[in-house]
Residue, then its C-alpha position, 0 to 999 in steps of 0.5 A: m752642640k745642641r742645648r740638650g747635650f748637657l745631659g751627657s755630663v751631669t754629675g752622677g752619670v745621668v746618661a749612664g742611666a737615670a739609675g746613676l742619679t737615682r742611686a745618689a739621691e737615695t744615699d741622701s734621701p730621708k729613707a736612707a738616713a738611719g737614725t737621723l731625724v732631720t735630713t736637710p738644712a732648715v732652708h729659708m724661702a720666700p722672704r717677706a717684709d714680715g717674715l719667711e717660710v722655713v722648709w726642712a726634710v725629716s725621715r719620719l713623722s715629726r712636728g716642728w716649729v721655728e724659734w727666732k731672736g732679733a738683733d733688738g733683743a726680741t724673741g719669738k716662736a712660730h709654731e702653728d699652721a693655718f688649721g690649728f696644728v703644730p706644723q708636721g709631716d712625715r717627709i717635709v715640715r714647713v713653718r711660716v714665720s710672721g710678725l718680723k720687722p721690715g729690714a731687721k736682722y734675725q737668727l732663726r733655728a728649726v726645732t723638730e720632734s719625732g712622733d715616736a712613743t719616746p720623741v726625739r728632738e733635734e735643733s738646727p743651728w741658728k742661721e742669720f736672716r734679714s727680712l726684706d724692706g721695700k722702703a730701703d734705699s738699696t738692695k743686693f740680690v743674686v740669680w742662678n739658673d739651670t743647675h740641672q742637679n750638676d753637683e760641681t756647678i752647684k758647689r762652685l756657685h754656692e762658693a762664688t755667690p755672695a750674701a745678698d737680700f735674696l737668691l733667686w733660683n731661676g728654674d730648671t733645678c732638675n732634669n726630670w723628676i723620674t723618682e720621688d726620692l730626687l725632690v728632697p736632695t735636689l731642692l733642699k740640700p743641693a750638692g749637699q749645700d745649705v744654699s739659703a745660708g746668708r741669702p733666703m731663697f726664691v724659686v721660679w719654675g722652669n720647664h724641666d722642673v715640671r717634667g716627670k711623673w713626680a713633678f706635681k710634688m714639687p710644690e710641697l717642698i717649695a714655698t712662695p709668698s703667695d703659694r702660687p708659682f707666680y708672685a711679686f715682691r719689693s726689695g728696696p727700690v726694685a719691684c719684682i714680678c716672678l712668672h711661670t713660663g711653663e713648657d717649651k712646647p704646646d700643652d698638647h705635645p705628645s711628650f707631655g702625656g696630657r699632664v700639663a695645662f700651661e695655657p690657662l696658667r699663662a692667662q691667669q698670670a696676665e690677669w693677675m699682673k694687671k692688678v699687681i702693677e696698680q698696687p702702689e709699691f709696684k706702680n711707683a717703683p723706681y726699678r721694675v724687673v721680671f724673672c721667668h725661666i724661658p726668655l720672652r725674647w731671643t737673638q733669632e726668633k723663628p717658628k719651631d718644628y715641635a713635631g720634629g723635636g723642636y722646642d722654644d728658645y723663647s716663650g712666644f706663648s708667654r710673650d703673647a699673653w704678657h707683653d701688653v701688661l709688661v709694656k704698661w708697667k714699664t718693665q725695664i728687664v726680663i732676666s731668664g735662663h733656659t737656653h744654656r747660652t748667655a745673651w743680652i738683648p737691649g730693649t727696642k721700640e717694639f720690645p721696650y724691656a731688655q732681656l738678660v739670659g744666664g748660662g747652663p749647667k756645665p761648670q764651664a757654661a755656668t753663670f750667676i748674676e749679681g743685681s744691685a740698686d740704689k738711688a744712683g741706678l739699677k745695675f746687673v753684672m753676670k759672672d762666670l764661676d771664676g768671677k770673670v764679668l761676662q755682661e753688664a747692664a745698667f738702668k736709671a730710675l724711672a720718673 
């Protein structure tokens, strides 16, 4: 079966029409939540050593802030944006929390007030959060990929995924942003779950995440540490670089209708990486991992017939732009998705970075990857939804 065959069985009936999926989205959308002010969990995104960003959806014009309390008894409130306003919006509220201690435990809640003549106030439940610590001796994290709005898969992933320092959602959260109403339930309340509970979330863009006329709105809902779709961070002994591989066809492919410009974005990322890898916390990291949606290597690499409907199993576009920097940084592994087929490709002399690829959106093909690192080594374990181990990989600390 071709990789694109998944579209026939996504929960909600995509092939029976985008209408089936749109109806489900409208049920969960802010517009449909009569009388309800806050329509999603307060999602913990883009964790940092000194904080994170909290994002949630509202049904009408509202303002919001985040209150926090630390395990050490400290308390605080994040209630301002970069322009001196209290964070507000008629669809999305985003609050950046700063000033926290690295590696410390906190509880946070979002407070929302409507812009009505008589304001309505709602408080989210307190939710636990631990800030990242680049100097910690160890870290644990989890990777998802290619959920494609499959509710059964997302629910089972949510149940199977343990608490961790972070969850990295490695692209293709959706199929195609055909309506604006798909964005909120897909990204902030997927399958009705609070997927950031116990594991603050990073998002890496996939090729389907940039498809459809409403794809340009996705950045309004997704926070990253740098406010760009590529970024880097350190969690314990692991230095992570997250990259945007763009589409799986050239920018001028007629299916994109002139909407994309990923060639210059890849070049920007290459120049950005040259600076990042010289920063001490990345240059001296014991373990070095790259996350990107489309693999940079594949089991069978051959030219694609784009005019005949072909697409990239691996991103030769990105590899051409990034390979030299990745080698210079001594990248140990690249973790990807996209193919809907698991793969493990060890490093070689030509390509010293290994490639690990997760599964697809159907429950029988879905996977999650558990990563852990300490002084003994860096380890990855890929499991299916029943917990069966499909692949393991381990790396020693770099000298």
